[in-house]
N, C-alpha and C positions, 0 to 999 in steps of 0.2 A: 488479418491485416489490421494493424493499429490505426487509430485515428491520426489525422494529419499533424505533422510537427508544428505547423503554424497555429493550429488550435491549441496545442500544448503550450506554446509560447504566450499566446493570448491569455490562457488560463493562469499561467504562472505570474504574469504581470498584473492582471486586473481581477480575475475571479478568485484566485487563491487568497489574496490578502483579505477580501471580504469574508470568505469562508472561515479563514483563520480567526477573524475577530468576532464573528457572529455565531456560527453553528458547528464548525468542525469539532468533533470530539464530544459534542453535547447530544446529538441526535443520531442514534445508530441507523444505518451502518457506517456513518461518517466517523472517522478517527483522524488523528494527527500523528504522522510518523515523524519522530525526532531522531535525526541522524547527524553524524559529523562528516564534513567534507573530506574526501580522501586526499586532496591536495592542500586545501586551505586549513583544515582542522576546525573550521567554523561550524557551529551548531546550526542546522537547518530544520525547518518545520514544513512538512508537506501534507496537505489534506488528501485523504484517500478513502476508499470504501474498503472496510475490513470486516471479515466474517470469521467468527469463531467456529472451530470444528475440530473434534477429536482433542488432541493434546496441543493444538496450535491455532494458527490463524492463516487465512488465505486472502490475498489481495488480487483483484482483477487489474491487470496492467492495460488500461484503456489506450495508452499511448505506446505500448510495446515495452520491451525490456531495456531498450537503449535510452533510458532516462537517467539523469544524474542521481536521483535519490536511490534508484535501484542499484546502480554501480557503487554508490557509497555504502549501502547496507551489505552488499555482497562482499565488498572489500574488507569491511570491518568484521563481518561475521556475526554481528549483533546490532541491535537497535532497540528502541522502545516506542510504544504507541501510547497516546493519551486518549482516553475515551470515558465519557461520563464521570469525569473527575478522578479516574483511576489511571495510574501509570503501570503499564504492563511491559516487562522486559522480555524481549524475544531473542532467540539464538538460532543458529543454523539456517539462515535463509537459503532457499532453494527455488530455482525457476522450474516451472512445469508448463508444458505446452499442450494445447488441444483439449480433447475430451477428458483426459486425466485431470486437468485443472478444473474443468467445468463440473465434474462429478463431485468436487469438494465443496461446491457452493450450494446454497438452498435451491431446491428444484424450481421455485418460482422465478428465480433470477436467470436461470439458464437460457430460456428463449430470447429475452432481450439482449443478452450478451452475444448470443449467436447472431442475431440480426445486426448488431453493431460490429460483428466479426472480431470480437475480443478472443484471442487465441493464446495469450500468454498470461501466466499467473506467477505469483510469488507466494511461497509458504514459509512459515517460520514457527518454531515451537516455543512455548513459554519457558523461560529460564527458571530454574529453581530459585526459590526465595532464599536470600542469605539468612542464616540463623544467628 
């Protein structure tokens, strides 16, 4: 069960701008997802928790998969994240639900996410570097 939509709106309006300016992308596991609006074409920046694993990344969808940034990256099929001064291109976003998504995260984070009832995740693989 995702966190309430009202909390998501509060975060988008007040918390995210502070995170964007101060810490997002500088302190792991925080990262900034950079994506284009599927209707407007505008570039958007969304602070997230991102975890590297295998050949890609996993994102816990605290507010569920029905968020604009998730719809934007799914529609585009690609996006990038900024973390610790690096830009990482990602392809093939895919939603994963339940225990399959939890197993992709570090074991230490699984219990808190279970308590928060986070059951939806997004994965993406690192895009090959252009030569």
